[in-house]
C-alpha positions in Angstrom: 20.1 53.7 204.2 20.2 55.3 200.6 24.1 55.7 200.6 24.5 52.1 201.3 22.0 50.9 198.5 23.5 53.7 195.9 27.0 52.1 197.1 25.7 48.4 196.4 24.6 49.5 193.1 27.7 51.3 192.1 29.9 48.2 193.1 27.4 45.8 191.5 27.8 48.1 188.2 31.6 47.8 188.4 31.8 44.0 188.7 29.3 43.6 186.0 31.5 45.8 183.8 34.3 43.7 184.4 36.2 42.4 181.2 35.4 38.6 180.6 39.1 38.1 180.2 40.0 39.3 183.4 37.2 37.0 185.1 38.1 34.1 183.1 42.1 34.5 184.9 40.4 34.3 188.2 38.3 31.4 187.3 40.9 28.6 188.1 39.9 24.9 188.4 38.9 23.9 191.8 39.7 20.6 193.3 42.8 20.1 191.4 45.0 19.8 194.3 45.6 16.9 196.8 48.1 16.5 199.8 49.3 13.2 200.4 51.0 12.1 203.6 54.0 10.6 202.2 57.6 11.6 200.5 58.1 13.2 197.3 59.7 10.6 195.7 57.1 7.9 196.8 54.4 10.4 195.7 56.0 10.8 192.0 56.7 7.3 191.5 53.1 6.2 192.6 51.5 8.8 190.4 53.5 7.7 187.5 52.2 4.0 188.3 48.8 4.8 188.6 48.6 7.2 185.5 50.2 4.3 183.4 47.0 1.9 185.0 44.6 4.6 183.8 45.6 4.2 180.2 48.0 7.4 180.3 50.9 7.6 178.0 54.2 9.3 180.1 55.3 11.9 177.6 57.5 13.6 180.1 59.1 13.5 183.7 61.2 16.1 185.3 62.5 15.3 188.7 64.5 18.7 189.2 60.9 20.5 188.3 59.2 17.7 189.9 56.6 17.7 187.2 54.9 14.6 185.2 53.1 15.1 181.8 50.9 12.4 180.6 48.6 12.1 177.6 45.4 9.8 176.9 43.6 9.7 173.4 40.3 8.1 173.6 38.3 7.8 170.1 34.6 7.3 169.6 34.0 7.0 165.8 35.0 10.3 163.8 35.5 11.9 167.2 39.2 11.9 168.9 39.5 13.1 172.4 43.1 14.1 173.6 43.8 14.7 177.5 46.8 16.2 178.4 47.8 16.1 182.1 50.4 17.9 184.0 50.9 16.9 187.6 53.4 18.9 189.8 54.6 18.0 193.0 55.3 20.5 196.0 57.2 19.2 199.2 55.0 20.9 202.1 57.1 19.3 204.7 58.5 16.2 206.1 56.2 13.3 204.8 54.0 15.5 203.2 53.4 16.3 199.4 51.0 18.4 197.6 49.9 17.4 193.9 48.6 20.3 191.6 47.3 18.8 188.5 45.9 20.8 185.3 44.7 19.1 182.3 43.4 20.3 178.8 41.1 18.1 176.5 41.1 18.6 172.8 37.9 17.0 170.7 38.7 16.6 166.9 36.8 15.3 164.4 38.9 13.2 161.4 37.8 12.4 158.0 39.6 10.3 155.3 39.1 10.7 151.7 40.2 8.4 149.0 41.8 10.1 145.9 40.5 8.8 142.4 41.8 8.9 138.9 38.8 8.3 136.3 40.1 6.3 133.3 37.0 6.5 130.7 34.3 5.7 133.4 36.6 3.5 135.4 37.4 4.9 138.7 41.1 4.0 139.9 42.0 5.1 143.6 45.6 6.1 143.7 45.9 7.6 147.4 44.1 9.0 150.6 44.2 12.2 152.7 43.0 12.9 156.0 41.6 15.7 157.6 41.3 16.8 160.9 39.4 19.8 162.5 39.4 20.7 166.2 36.2 21.1 167.8 36.8 21.9 171.3 39.9 22.7 173.1 39.5 23.5 177.0 40.9 23.2 180.4 39.4 20.6 182.3 37.6 22.2 185.3 35.4 19.3 186.6 36.7 18.2 190.1 35.2 14.9 189.6 38.0 14.4 187.3 40.8 15.4 189.4 39.5 13.7 192.3 39.2 10.2 190.4 42.9 10.6 189.8 43.8 11.5 193.3 41.6 8.7 194.9 43.5 6.2 192.9 46.7 7.5 194.1 45.4 7.6 197.7 44.4 3.8 197.4 48.0 2.7 195.8 49.7 4.5 198.5 47.0 2.8 201.2 46.4 6.3 202.4 42.5 6.1 202.2 40.7 5.8 205.6 37.1 4.8 206.1 36.2 8.4 207.0 37.7 9.7 203.7 35.7 6.6 202.0 32.5 7.8 203.7 32.8 11.5 202.5 34.4 11.1 199.2 33.6 8.0 197.3 
């Protein structure tokens, strides 16, 4: 019994000493994949339409590599949030396509300043300049974000069933 508890303590110590960089690599986003019961061409076209309906701008589409890159920018006061989304498509078989999505979010703060020239006591504006500071840039790991996109794609394809709606709506 002592040997087992001693072994468990050694294993725990080794795992606790694993560098954070190695742990970050193994912590991949969960819930960012989806399998659709349709052909690749139909899945790509439907995904493109759904992303446009959601307010994303398609910045790249590569049919040979089976990728769609999209971007969406939103603004709240001085804060700007940009979401870059990449969706890859994998043919799993006849009438089955897997979607793998990865999104990154960049939040930045923008400020505007007016340049002034002082003529005696009178300020005369002669230009403006903008500064932008990035506050946060990270990979989106929230499975609810990805499931919202996948749910709209399934609805557009007509693949939602009542059983699916019970568990995921």
